[in-house]
DRENNUMAR-684796 format. One record per residue (C-alpha): residue number from 1; x, y, z; residue in one letter; chain. Coordinates in steps of 0.5 Angstrom, whole numbers, plus 500, padded with zeros to 3 digits. Layout:
# residues N
@i: NUM | u: X | v: Y | w: Z | aa: A | ch: A
...
# end
This chain:
# residues 377
@i: 1 | u: 500 | v: 500 | w: 500 | aa: X | ch: A
@i: 2 | u: 503 | v: 507 | w: 498 | aa: X | ch: A
@i: 3 | u: 502 | v: 512 | w: 504 | aa: X | ch: A
@i: 4 | u: 499 | v: 519 | w: 502 | aa: X | ch: A
@i: 5 | u: 501 | v: 525 | w: 505 | aa: X | ch: A
@i: 6 | u: 498 | v: 532 | w: 504 | aa: X | ch: A
@i: 7 | u: 501 | v: 539 | w: 505 | aa: X | ch: A
@i: 8 | u: 508 | v: 539 | w: 502 | aa: X | ch: A
@i: 9 | u: 510 | v: 545 | w: 498 | aa: X | ch: A
@i: 10 | u: 513 | v: 546 | w: 491 | aa: X | ch: A
@i: 11 | u: 515 | v: 553 | w: 490 | aa: X | ch: A
@i: 12 | u: 517 | v: 555 | w: 497 | aa: X | ch: A
@i: 13 | u: 522 | v: 560 | w: 496 | aa: X | ch: A
@i: 14 | u: 516 | v: 564 | w: 492 | aa: X | ch: A
@i: 15 | u: 511 | v: 563 | w: 498 | aa: X | ch: A
@i: 16 | u: 516 | v: 566 | w: 503 | aa: X | ch: A
@i: 17 | u: 518 | v: 572 | w: 498 | aa: X | ch: A
@i: 18 | u: 511 | v: 574 | w: 498 | aa: X | ch: A
@i: 19 | u: 510 | v: 573 | w: 505 | aa: X | ch: A
@i: 20 | u: 516 | v: 577 | w: 507 | aa: X | ch: A
@i: 21 | u: 513 | v: 582 | w: 502 | aa: X | ch: A
@i: 22 | u: 507 | v: 582 | w: 505 | aa: X | ch: A
@i: 23 | u: 510 | v: 584 | w: 512 | aa: X | ch: A
@i: 24 | u: 514 | v: 589 | w: 509 | aa: X | ch: A
@i: 25 | u: 508 | v: 593 | w: 506 | aa: X | ch: A
@i: 26 | u: 504 | v: 592 | w: 512 | aa: X | ch: A
@i: 27 | u: 510 | v: 595 | w: 516 | aa: X | ch: A
@i: 28 | u: 510 | v: 601 | w: 511 | aa: X | ch: A
@i: 29 | u: 503 | v: 602 | w: 511 | aa: X | ch: A
@i: 30 | u: 503 | v: 602 | w: 519 | aa: X | ch: A
@i: 31 | u: 508 | v: 607 | w: 519 | aa: X | ch: A
@i: 32 | u: 504 | v: 611 | w: 514 | aa: X | ch: A
@i: 33 | u: 498 | v: 611 | w: 518 | aa: X | ch: A
@i: 34 | u: 502 | v: 613 | w: 524 | aa: X | ch: A
@i: 35 | u: 505 | v: 619 | w: 521 | aa: X | ch: A
@i: 36 | u: 498 | v: 621 | w: 518 | aa: X | ch: A
@i: 37 | u: 495 | v: 620 | w: 525 | aa: X | ch: A
@i: 38 | u: 501 | v: 624 | w: 528 | aa: X | ch: A
@i: 39 | u: 499 | v: 630 | w: 523 | aa: X | ch: A
@i: 40 | u: 492 | v: 630 | w: 523 | aa: X | ch: A
@i: 41 | u: 489 | v: 626 | w: 528 | aa: X | ch: A
@i: 42 | u: 484 | v: 629 | w: 533 | aa: X | ch: A
@i: 43 | u: 482 | v: 634 | w: 528 | aa: X | ch: A
@i: 44 | u: 475 | v: 633 | w: 524 | aa: X | ch: A
@i: 45 | u: 474 | v: 638 | w: 519 | aa: X | ch: A
@i: 46 | u: 468 | v: 640 | w: 514 | aa: X | ch: A
@i: 47 | u: 470 | v: 643 | w: 508 | aa: X | ch: A
@i: 48 | u: 465 | v: 647 | w: 503 | aa: X | ch: A
@i: 49 | u: 467 | v: 648 | w: 496 | aa: X | ch: A
@i: 50 | u: 463 | v: 652 | w: 491 | aa: X | ch: A
@i: 51 | u: 461 | v: 648 | w: 485 | aa: X | ch: A
@i: 52 | u: 461 | v: 650 | w: 478 | aa: X | ch: A
@i: 53 | u: 454 | v: 654 | w: 480 | aa: X | ch: A
@i: 54 | u: 457 | v: 657 | w: 487 | aa: X | ch: A
@i: 55 | u: 456 | v: 664 | w: 486 | aa: X | ch: A
@i: 56 | u: 461 | v: 670 | w: 488 | aa: X | ch: A
@i: 57 | u: 462 | v: 667 | w: 495 | aa: X | ch: A
@i: 58 | u: 460 | v: 669 | w: 502 | aa: X | ch: A
@i: 59 | u: 462 | v: 676 | w: 505 | aa: X | ch: A
@i: 60 | u: 467 | v: 675 | w: 511 | aa: X | ch: A
@i: 61 | u: 462 | v: 679 | w: 515 | aa: X | ch: A
@i: 62 | u: 456 | v: 674 | w: 515 | aa: X | ch: A
@i: 63 | u: 461 | v: 669 | w: 516 | aa: X | ch: A
@i: 64 | u: 463 | v: 672 | w: 523 | aa: X | ch: A
@i: 65 | u: 456 | v: 673 | w: 525 | aa: X | ch: A
@i: 66 | u: 455 | v: 666 | w: 523 | aa: X | ch: A
@i: 67 | u: 461 | v: 664 | w: 528 | aa: X | ch: A
@i: 68 | u: 458 | v: 668 | w: 533 | aa: X | ch: A
@i: 69 | u: 451 | v: 666 | w: 533 | aa: X | ch: A
@i: 70 | u: 452 | v: 658 | w: 532 | aa: X | ch: A
@i: 71 | u: 459 | v: 658 | w: 536 | aa: X | ch: A
@i: 72 | u: 462 | v: 655 | w: 531 | aa: X | ch: A
@i: 73 | u: 469 | v: 655 | w: 529 | aa: X | ch: A
@i: 74 | u: 469 | v: 657 | w: 521 | aa: X | ch: A
@i: 75 | u: 474 | v: 660 | w: 517 | aa: X | ch: A
@i: 76 | u: 476 | v: 661 | w: 510 | aa: X | ch: A
@i: 77 | u: 482 | v: 663 | w: 505 | aa: X | ch: A
@i: 78 | u: 482 | v: 669 | w: 501 | aa: X | ch: A
@i: 79 | u: 489 | v: 669 | w: 497 | aa: X | ch: A
@i: 80 | u: 493 | v: 674 | w: 494 | aa: X | ch: A
@i: 81 | u: 500 | v: 674 | w: 491 | aa: X | ch: A
@i: 82 | u: 505 | v: 680 | w: 493 | aa: X | ch: A
@i: 83 | u: 512 | v: 681 | w: 495 | aa: X | ch: A
@i: 84 | u: 515 | v: 682 | w: 501 | aa: X | ch: A
@i: 85 | u: 521 | v: 684 | w: 504 | aa: X | ch: A
@i: 86 | u: 525 | v: 685 | w: 511 | aa: X | ch: A
@i: 87 | u: 532 | v: 684 | w: 513 | aa: X | ch: A
@i: 88 | u: 533 | v: 680 | w: 506 | aa: X | ch: A
@i: 89 | u: 531 | v: 682 | w: 499 | aa: X | ch: A
@i: 90 | u: 524 | v: 682 | w: 497 | aa: X | ch: A
@i: 91 | u: 520 | v: 675 | w: 496 | aa: X | ch: A
@i: 92 | u: 514 | v: 673 | w: 492 | aa: X | ch: A
@i: 93 | u: 509 | v: 671 | w: 497 | aa: X | ch: A
@i: 94 | u: 502 | v: 668 | w: 498 | aa: X | ch: A
@i: 95 | u: 498 | v: 673 | w: 502 | aa: X | ch: A
@i: 96 | u: 492 | v: 669 | w: 505 | aa: X | ch: A
@i: 97 | u: 486 | v: 673 | w: 508 | aa: X | ch: A
@i: 98 | u: 483 | v: 670 | w: 514 | aa: X | ch: A
@i: 99 | u: 480 | v: 671 | w: 521 | aa: X | ch: A
@i: 100 | u: 482 | v: 670 | w: 528 | aa: X | ch: A
@i: 101 | u: 480 | v: 663 | w: 529 | aa: X | ch: A
@i: 102 | u: 484 | v: 660 | w: 522 | aa: X | ch: A
@i: 103 | u: 490 | v: 657 | w: 526 | aa: X | ch: A
@i: 104 | u: 485 | v: 653 | w: 531 | aa: X | ch: A
@i: 105 | u: 481 | v: 650 | w: 526 | aa: X | ch: A
@i: 106 | u: 486 | v: 648 | w: 521 | aa: X | ch: A
@i: 107 | u: 490 | v: 645 | w: 527 | aa: X | ch: A
@i: 108 | u: 497 | v: 649 | w: 526 | aa: X | ch: A
@i: 109 | u: 501 | v: 650 | w: 532 | aa: X | ch: A
@i: 110 | u: 504 | v: 657 | w: 533 | aa: X | ch: A
@i: 111 | u: 511 | v: 657 | w: 534 | aa: X | ch: A
@i: 112 | u: 512 | v: 664 | w: 536 | aa: X | ch: A
@i: 113 | u: 508 | v: 670 | w: 538 | aa: X | ch: A
@i: 114 | u: 501 | v: 668 | w: 537 | aa: X | ch: A
@i: 115 | u: 495 | v: 669 | w: 531 | aa: X | ch: A
@i: 116 | u: 492 | v: 676 | w: 530 | aa: X | ch: A
@i: 117 | u: 486 | v: 677 | w: 535 | aa: X | ch: A
@i: 118 | u: 479 | v: 678 | w: 534 | aa: X | ch: A
@i: 119 | u: 480 | v: 686 | w: 535 | aa: X | ch: A
@i: 120 | u: 486 | v: 686 | w: 530 | aa: X | ch: A
@i: 121 | u: 481 | v: 682 | w: 525 | aa: X | ch: A
@i: 122 | u: 475 | v: 687 | w: 526 | aa: X | ch: A
@i: 123 | u: 480 | v: 693 | w: 526 | aa: X | ch: A
@i: 124 | u: 483 | v: 691 | w: 520 | aa: X | ch: A
@i: 125 | u: 490 | v: 692 | w: 523 | aa: X | ch: A
@i: 126 | u: 496 | v: 691 | w: 519 | aa: X | ch: A
@i: 127 | u: 498 | v: 685 | w: 523 | aa: X | ch: A
@i: 128 | u: 501 | v: 679 | w: 520 | aa: X | ch: A
@i: 129 | u: 503 | v: 671 | w: 521 | aa: X | ch: A
@i: 130 | u: 508 | v: 668 | w: 517 | aa: X | ch: A
@i: 131 | u: 509 | v: 661 | w: 516 | aa: X | ch: A
@i: 132 | u: 516 | v: 658 | w: 517 | aa: X | ch: A
@i: 133 | u: 518 | v: 658 | w: 510 | aa: X | ch: A
@i: 134 | u: 516 | v: 666 | w: 510 | aa: X | ch: A
@i: 135 | u: 519 | v: 667 | w: 516 | aa: X | ch: A
@i: 136 | u: 526 | v: 664 | w: 514 | aa: X | ch: A
@i: 137 | u: 526 | v: 667 | w: 507 | aa: X | ch: A
@i: 138 | u: 524 | v: 674 | w: 510 | aa: X | ch: A
@i: 139 | u: 528 | v: 674 | w: 517 | aa: X | ch: A
@i: 140 | u: 533 | v: 668 | w: 516 | aa: X | ch: A
@i: 141 | u: 530 | v: 666 | w: 523 | aa: X | ch: A
@i: 142 | u: 530 | v: 668 | w: 531 | aa: X | ch: A
@i: 143 | u: 524 | v: 670 | w: 535 | aa: X | ch: A
@i: 144 | u: 520 | v: 675 | w: 530 | aa: X | ch: A
@i: 145 | u: 514 | v: 677 | w: 534 | aa: X | ch: A
@i: 146 | u: 514 | v: 685 | w: 533 | aa: X | ch: A
@i: 147 | u: 518 | v: 685 | w: 527 | aa: X | ch: A
@i: 148 | u: 517 | v: 690 | w: 522 | aa: X | ch: A
@i: 149 | u: 517 | v: 688 | w: 515 | aa: X | ch: A
@i: 150 | u: 514 | v: 691 | w: 508 | aa: X | ch: A
@i: 151 | u: 508 | v: 688 | w: 504 | aa: X | ch: A
@i: 152 | u: 507 | v: 691 | w: 498 | aa: X | ch: A
@i: 153 | u: 511 | v: 697 | w: 500 | aa: X | ch: A
@i: 154 | u: 507 | v: 698 | w: 506 | aa: X | ch: A
@i: 155 | u: 509 | v: 697 | w: 513 | aa: X | ch: A
@i: 156 | u: 506 | v: 691 | w: 517 | aa: X | ch: A
@i: 157 | u: 508 | v: 688 | w: 524 | aa: X | ch: A
@i: 158 | u: 509 | v: 680 | w: 525 | aa: X | ch: A
@i: 159 | u: 505 | v: 678 | w: 531 | aa: X | ch: A
@i: 160 | u: 507 | v: 670 | w: 530 | aa: X | ch: A
@i: 161 | u: 510 | v: 665 | w: 526 | aa: X | ch: A
@i: 162 | u: 505 | v: 658 | w: 525 | aa: X | ch: A
@i: 163 | u: 507 | v: 651 | w: 523 | aa: X | ch: A
@i: 164 | u: 502 | v: 650 | w: 517 | aa: X | ch: A
@i: 165 | u: 502 | v: 645 | w: 512 | aa: X | ch: A
@i: 166 | u: 508 | v: 648 | w: 508 | aa: X | ch: A
@i: 167 | u: 509 | v: 648 | w: 501 | aa: X | ch: A
@i: 168 | u: 509 | v: 655 | w: 500 | aa: X | ch: A
@i: 169 | u: 511 | v: 662 | w: 503 | aa: X | ch: A
@i: 170 | u: 505 | v: 664 | w: 506 | aa: X | ch: A
@i: 171 | u: 503 | v: 670 | w: 510 | aa: X | ch: A
@i: 172 | u: 496 | v: 670 | w: 514 | aa: X | ch: A
@i: 173 | u: 493 | v: 677 | w: 515 | aa: X | ch: A
@i: 174 | u: 486 | v: 680 | w: 517 | aa: X | ch: A
@i: 175 | u: 481 | v: 679 | w: 511 | aa: X | ch: A
@i: 176 | u: 478 | v: 686 | w: 513 | aa: X | ch: A
@i: 177 | u: 485 | v: 689 | w: 512 | aa: X | ch: A
@i: 178 | u: 485 | v: 694 | w: 506 | aa: X | ch: A
@i: 179 | u: 490 | v: 689 | w: 502 | aa: X | ch: A
@i: 180 | u: 485 | v: 684 | w: 502 | aa: X | ch: A
@i: 181 | u: 480 | v: 689 | w: 500 | aa: X | ch: A
@i: 182 | u: 475 | v: 688 | w: 506 | aa: X | ch: A
@i: 183 | u: 476 | v: 694 | w: 510 | aa: X | ch: A
@i: 184 | u: 474 | v: 701 | w: 508 | aa: X | ch: A
@i: 185 | u: 477 | v: 701 | w: 501 | aa: X | ch: A
@i: 186 | u: 475 | v: 706 | w: 495 | aa: X | ch: A
@i: 187 | u: 470 | v: 701 | w: 492 | aa: X | ch: A
@i: 188 | u: 467 | v: 700 | w: 499 | aa: X | ch: A
@i: 189 | u: 466 | v: 692 | w: 497 | aa: X | ch: A
@i: 190 | u: 466 | v: 687 | w: 502 | aa: X | ch: A
@i: 191 | u: 471 | v: 681 | w: 501 | aa: X | ch: A
@i: 192 | u: 468 | v: 675 | w: 500 | aa: X | ch: A
@i: 193 | u: 470 | v: 668 | w: 501 | aa: X | ch: A
@i: 194 | u: 470 | v: 662 | w: 497 | aa: X | ch: A
@i: 195 | u: 471 | v: 655 | w: 500 | aa: X | ch: A
@i: 196 | u: 469 | v: 655 | w: 508 | aa: X | ch: A
@i: 197 | u: 473 | v: 650 | w: 513 | aa: X | ch: A
@i: 198 | u: 469 | v: 648 | w: 519 | aa: X | ch: A
@i: 199 | u: 472 | v: 645 | w: 525 | aa: X | ch: A
@i: 200 | u: 467 | v: 639 | w: 528 | aa: X | ch: A
@i: 201 | u: 467 | v: 636 | w: 535 | aa: X | ch: A
@i: 202 | u: 467 | v: 629 | w: 533 | aa: X | ch: A
@i: 203 | u: 467 | v: 624 | w: 527 | aa: X | ch: A
@i: 204 | u: 460 | v: 623 | w: 527 | aa: X | ch: A
@i: 205 | u: 455 | v: 624 | w: 521 | aa: X | ch: A
@i: 206 | u: 450 | v: 627 | w: 525 | aa: X | ch: A
@i: 207 | u: 454 | v: 633 | w: 527 | aa: X | ch: A
@i: 208 | u: 456 | v: 635 | w: 520 | aa: X | ch: A
@i: 209 | u: 449 | v: 634 | w: 517 | aa: X | ch: A
@i: 210 | u: 447 | v: 639 | w: 523 | aa: X | ch: A
@i: 211 | u: 453 | v: 644 | w: 521 | aa: X | ch: A
@i: 212 | u: 451 | v: 643 | w: 513 | aa: X | ch: A
@i: 213 | u: 444 | v: 645 | w: 515 | aa: X | ch: A
@i: 214 | u: 446 | v: 651 | w: 519 | aa: X | ch: A
@i: 215 | u: 450 | v: 654 | w: 513 | aa: X | ch: A
@i: 216 | u: 444 | v: 655 | w: 509 | aa: X | ch: A
@i: 217 | u: 443 | v: 661 | w: 513 | aa: X | ch: A
@i: 218 | u: 450 | v: 664 | w: 509 | aa: X | ch: A
@i: 219 | u: 447 | v: 661 | w: 503 | aa: X | ch: A
@i: 220 | u: 451 | v: 655 | w: 503 | aa: X | ch: A
@i: 221 | u: 447 | v: 650 | w: 500 | aa: X | ch: A
@i: 222 | u: 448 | v: 643 | w: 497 | aa: X | ch: A
@i: 223 | u: 446 | v: 645 | w: 491 | aa: X | ch: A
@i: 224 | u: 451 | v: 650 | w: 490 | aa: X | ch: A
@i: 225 | u: 457 | v: 647 | w: 495 | aa: X | ch: A
@i: 226 | u: 460 | v: 640 | w: 495 | aa: X | ch: A
@i: 227 | u: 461 | v: 638 | w: 502 | aa: X | ch: A
@i: 228 | u: 467 | v: 634 | w: 504 | aa: X | ch: A
@i: 229 | u: 468 | v: 631 | w: 511 | aa: X | ch: A
@i: 230 | u: 476 | v: 631 | w: 512 | aa: X | ch: A
@i: 231 | u: 475 | v: 628 | w: 519 | aa: X | ch: A
@i: 232 | u: 473 | v: 622 | w: 515 | aa: X | ch: A
@i: 233 | u: 478 | v: 622 | w: 511 | aa: X | ch: A
@i: 234 | u: 483 | v: 622 | w: 516 | aa: X | ch: A
@i: 235 | u: 480 | v: 617 | w: 521 | aa: X | ch: A
@i: 236 | u: 480 | v: 612 | w: 515 | aa: X | ch: A
@i: 237 | u: 487 | v: 612 | w: 514 | aa: X | ch: A
@i: 238 | u: 488 | v: 608 | w: 521 | aa: X | ch: A
@i: 239 | u: 482 | v: 604 | w: 518 | aa: X | ch: A
@i: 240 | u: 486 | v: 602 | w: 512 | aa: X | ch: A
@i: 241 | u: 492 | v: 599 | w: 516 | aa: X | ch: A
@i: 242 | u: 487 | v: 595 | w: 520 | aa: X | ch: A
@i: 243 | u: 483 | v: 592 | w: 515 | aa: X | ch: A
@i: 244 | u: 490 | v: 590 | w: 511 | aa: X | ch: A
@i: 245 | u: 492 | v: 587 | w: 517 | aa: X | ch: A
@i: 246 | u: 486 | v: 583 | w: 518 | aa: X | ch: A
@i: 247 | u: 486 | v: 581 | w: 511 | aa: X | ch: A
@i: 248 | u: 493 | v: 578 | w: 511 | aa: X | ch: A
@i: 249 | u: 491 | v: 575 | w: 518 | aa: X | ch: A
@i: 250 | u: 484 | v: 572 | w: 515 | aa: X | ch: A
@i: 251 | u: 488 | v: 569 | w: 509 | aa: X | ch: A
@i: 252 | u: 493 | v: 566 | w: 513 | aa: X | ch: A
@i: 253 | u: 487 | v: 563 | w: 517 | aa: X | ch: A
@i: 254 | u: 484 | v: 560 | w: 511 | aa: X | ch: A
@i: 255 | u: 491 | v: 557 | w: 509 | aa: X | ch: A
@i: 256 | u: 491 | v: 554 | w: 516 | aa: X | ch: A
@i: 257 | u: 484 | v: 551 | w: 515 | aa: X | ch: A
@i: 258 | u: 486 | v: 549 | w: 508 | aa: X | ch: A
@i: 259 | u: 492 | v: 545 | w: 510 | aa: X | ch: A
@i: 260 | u: 488 | v: 542 | w: 516 | aa: X | ch: A
@i: 261 | u: 483 | v: 540 | w: 511 | aa: X | ch: A
@i: 262 | u: 488 | v: 537 | w: 507 | aa: X | ch: A
@i: 263 | u: 491 | v: 533 | w: 512 | aa: X | ch: A
@i: 264 | u: 485 | v: 530 | w: 515 | aa: X | ch: A
@i: 265 | u: 483 | v: 528 | w: 508 | aa: X | ch: A
@i: 266 | u: 490 | v: 525 | w: 508 | aa: X | ch: A
@i: 267 | u: 490 | v: 521 | w: 514 | aa: X | ch: A
@i: 268 | u: 483 | v: 519 | w: 513 | aa: X | ch: A
@i: 269 | u: 484 | v: 516 | w: 506 | aa: X | ch: A
@i: 270 | u: 490 | v: 513 | w: 509 | aa: X | ch: A
@i: 271 | u: 486 | v: 509 | w: 515 | aa: X | ch: A
@i: 272 | u: 481 | v: 507 | w: 510 | aa: X | ch: A
@i: 273 | u: 486 | v: 504 | w: 505 | aa: X | ch: A
@i: 274 | u: 490 | v: 501 | w: 511 | aa: X | ch: A
@i: 275 | u: 483 | v: 497 | w: 513 | aa: X | ch: A
@i: 276 | u: 482 | v: 495 | w: 506 | aa: X | ch: A
@i: 277 | u: 489 | v: 492 | w: 505 | aa: X | ch: A
@i: 278 | u: 489 | v: 488 | w: 512 | aa: X | ch: A
@i: 279 | u: 482 | v: 487 | w: 512 | aa: X | ch: A
@i: 280 | u: 481 | v: 490 | w: 519 | aa: X | ch: A
@i: 281 | u: 473 | v: 491 | w: 520 | aa: X | ch: A
@i: 282 | u: 475 | v: 496 | w: 526 | aa: X | ch: A
@i: 283 | u: 482 | v: 500 | w: 527 | aa: X | ch: A
@i: 284 | u: 488 | v: 498 | w: 531 | aa: X | ch: A
@i: 285 | u: 491 | v: 502 | w: 536 | aa: X | ch: A
@i: 286 | u: 495 | v: 506 | w: 531 | aa: X | ch: A
@i: 287 | u: 489 | v: 507 | w: 527 | aa: X | ch: A
@i: 288 | u: 485 | v: 510 | w: 533 | aa: X | ch: A
@i: 289 | u: 491 | v: 515 | w: 534 | aa: X | ch: A
@i: 290 | u: 491 | v: 517 | w: 526 | aa: X | ch: A
@i: 291 | u: 483 | v: 518 | w: 527 | aa: X | ch: A
@i: 292 | u: 484 | v: 522 | w: 533 | aa: X | ch: A
@i: 293 | u: 489 | v: 526 | w: 529 | aa: X | ch: A
@i: 294 | u: 484 | v: 527 | w: 524 | aa: X | ch: A
@i: 295 | u: 479 | v: 529 | w: 529 | aa: X | ch: A
@i: 296 | u: 484 | v: 535 | w: 531 | aa: X | ch: A
@i: 297 | u: 485 | v: 537 | w: 524 | aa: X | ch: A
@i: 298 | u: 478 | v: 537 | w: 523 | aa: X | ch: A
@i: 299 | u: 477 | v: 542 | w: 529 | aa: X | ch: A
@i: 300 | u: 482 | v: 546 | w: 527 | aa: X | ch: A
@i: 301 | u: 479 | v: 547 | w: 520 | aa: X | ch: A
@i: 302 | u: 473 | v: 549 | w: 523 | aa: X | ch: A
@i: 303 | u: 476 | v: 554 | w: 528 | aa: X | ch: A
@i: 304 | u: 480 | v: 557 | w: 522 | aa: X | ch: A
@i: 305 | u: 474 | v: 557 | w: 518 | aa: X | ch: A
@i: 306 | u: 470 | v: 561 | w: 524 | aa: X | ch: A
@i: 307 | u: 475 | v: 566 | w: 525 | aa: X | ch: A
@i: 308 | u: 476 | v: 567 | w: 518 | aa: X | ch: A
@i: 309 | u: 469 | v: 569 | w: 517 | aa: X | ch: A
@i: 310 | u: 469 | v: 573 | w: 523 | aa: X | ch: A
@i: 311 | u: 475 | v: 577 | w: 520 | aa: X | ch: A
@i: 312 | u: 472 | v: 577 | w: 513 | aa: X | ch: A
@i: 313 | u: 465 | v: 580 | w: 516 | aa: X | ch: A
@i: 314 | u: 469 | v: 586 | w: 520 | aa: X | ch: A
@i: 315 | u: 473 | v: 587 | w: 514 | aa: X | ch: A
@i: 316 | u: 467 | v: 588 | w: 509 | aa: X | ch: A
@i: 317 | u: 463 | v: 592 | w: 515 | aa: X | ch: A
@i: 318 | u: 469 | v: 597 | w: 515 | aa: X | ch: A
@i: 319 | u: 470 | v: 597 | w: 507 | aa: X | ch: A
@i: 320 | u: 463 | v: 599 | w: 506 | aa: X | ch: A
@i: 321 | u: 464 | v: 606 | w: 510 | aa: X | ch: A
@i: 322 | u: 469 | v: 608 | w: 505 | aa: X | ch: A
@i: 323 | u: 464 | v: 610 | w: 500 | aa: X | ch: A
@i: 324 | u: 464 | v: 616 | w: 504 | aa: X | ch: A
@i: 325 | u: 471 | v: 618 | w: 504 | aa: X | ch: A
@i: 326 | u: 473 | v: 624 | w: 500 | aa: X | ch: A
@i: 327 | u: 479 | v: 622 | w: 495 | aa: X | ch: A
@i: 328 | u: 482 | v: 629 | w: 497 | aa: X | ch: A
@i: 329 | u: 488 | v: 627 | w: 493 | aa: X | ch: A
@i: 330 | u: 484 | v: 628 | w: 486 | aa: X | ch: A
@i: 331 | u: 481 | v: 635 | w: 488 | aa: X | ch: A
@i: 332 | u: 487 | v: 639 | w: 491 | aa: X | ch: A
@i: 333 | u: 488 | v: 645 | w: 486 | aa: X | ch: A
@i: 334 | u: 495 | v: 649 | w: 486 | aa: X | ch: A
@i: 335 | u: 493 | v: 656 | w: 489 | aa: X | ch: A
@i: 336 | u: 486 | v: 654 | w: 491 | aa: X | ch: A
@i: 337 | u: 483 | v: 655 | w: 497 | aa: X | ch: A
@i: 338 | u: 486 | v: 650 | w: 503 | aa: X | ch: A
@i: 339 | u: 491 | v: 647 | w: 498 | aa: X | ch: A
@i: 340 | u: 496 | v: 646 | w: 503 | aa: X | ch: A
@i: 341 | u: 492 | v: 642 | w: 507 | aa: X | ch: A
@i: 342 | u: 489 | v: 638 | w: 501 | aa: X | ch: A
@i: 343 | u: 495 | v: 637 | w: 498 | aa: X | ch: A
@i: 344 | u: 498 | v: 635 | w: 505 | aa: X | ch: A
@i: 345 | u: 493 | v: 630 | w: 507 | aa: X | ch: A
@i: 346 | u: 492 | v: 628 | w: 499 | aa: X | ch: A
@i: 347 | u: 499 | v: 626 | w: 499 | aa: X | ch: A
@i: 348 | u: 499 | v: 621 | w: 505 | aa: X | ch: A
@i: 349 | u: 492 | v: 619 | w: 503 | aa: X | ch: A
@i: 350 | u: 494 | v: 617 | w: 496 | aa: X | ch: A
@i: 351 | u: 501 | v: 613 | w: 499 | aa: X | ch: A
@i: 352 | u: 496 | v: 609 | w: 504 | aa: X | ch: A
@i: 353 | u: 491 | v: 607 | w: 499 | aa: X | ch: A
@i: 354 | u: 497 | v: 605 | w: 494 | aa: X | ch: A
@i: 355 | u: 500 | v: 601 | w: 500 | aa: X | ch: A
@i: 356 | u: 494 | v: 598 | w: 502 | aa: X | ch: A
@i: 357 | u: 492 | v: 596 | w: 495 | aa: X | ch: A
@i: 358 | u: 499 | v: 593 | w: 494 | aa: X | ch: A
@i: 359 | u: 499 | v: 589 | w: 501 | aa: X | ch: A
@i: 360 | u: 492 | v: 586 | w: 500 | aa: X | ch: A
@i: 361 | u: 495 | v: 584 | w: 493 | aa: X | ch: A
@i: 362 | u: 501 | v: 581 | w: 496 | aa: X | ch: A
@i: 363 | u: 498 | v: 577 | w: 501 | aa: X | ch: A
@i: 364 | u: 492 | v: 575 | w: 497 | aa: X | ch: A
@i: 365 | u: 498 | v: 572 | w: 492 | aa: X | ch: A
@i: 366 | u: 502 | v: 569 | w: 498 | aa: X | ch: A
@i: 367 | u: 495 | v: 565 | w: 500 | aa: X | ch: A
@i: 368 | u: 494 | v: 563 | w: 493 | aa: X | ch: A
@i: 369 | u: 501 | v: 561 | w: 491 | aa: X | ch: A
@i: 370 | u: 501 | v: 557 | w: 498 | aa: X | ch: A
@i: 371 | u: 494 | v: 554 | w: 496 | aa: X | ch: A
@i: 372 | u: 496 | v: 551 | w: 490 | aa: X | ch: A
@i: 373 | u: 503 | v: 548 | w: 491 | aa: X | ch: A
@i: 374 | u: 500 | v: 543 | w: 496 | aa: X | ch: A
@i: 375 | u: 502 | v: 536 | w: 493 | aa: X | ch: A
@i: 376 | u: 501 | v: 529 | w: 494 | aa: X | ch: A
@i: 377 | u: 507 | v: 525 | w: 496 | aa: X | ch: A
# end
């Protein structure tokens, strides 16, 4: 009688390589998710972007009234291009008109001084906050609070330095200043903001829906604006890392279950062949041991199957919610409102999506390879 055994591998180096690749990708995915959590964790934001029929924007005075009425932290960006000079020669800068809660809504830490106050905003004072790139370009470093500089030929005062998403040399000024066009300028027109950013207290959809409903008072409706829950995009980054790990674990459990099923089948087949060859009606002590071993394999098979199904259900439940995730990296437009945040978040999102797809593919390839290299010996 020829004894049959199941579970020997052909192509073992390929399987080992795929497993190691999966582990490496999962480690990179975890590191990227941790980076995203460190940079964006704890901040839940709602972005309202004008659609093609979004109109001429929202007056900054109305935004401040809305903020006071609903006790909502809401901000905006009104971008201008200008030149600035201080100790060093003039530099081309991006000047962003905004309000006093901008840094709080965006989660940007102030590294020197502070952001301009609500009083400075109301008076349209020539007080400016530099990002770190602008501070380095104009002054080279050091403590800059109270330092004078010239913006478009007019004297301004630095009241703070902020660590923003970077990428360009930015100067933040009150949107009510004459430079932006929000003060008592010759035309008498109030500055108007395009996109709006609202700081939410949590990641729940109910709070976002309530804010969207309140924004109708500003004329910001779902017909004229597109709303994106950036907090959901941030929360999903950790979810993707967990889902990829669960997927790899689920496939590993499937492989163990498949291996156990083949092993049990081989043992039972050998026992049956032995009984036919010897003419025994009942198994001997050696046969009983094999039956017991087969029973253990069957129990292991069912345990792996149950765990595999439970993990698969969790993965599906997690992935279903990803339909609501805004793909930020597809919408970041240079010189557009909040481009720094969208570009920074979008690049990490694209990286994590790529690593997620690669790790899932590698783990699936490893398990398929492992499943099809079983042979009888």
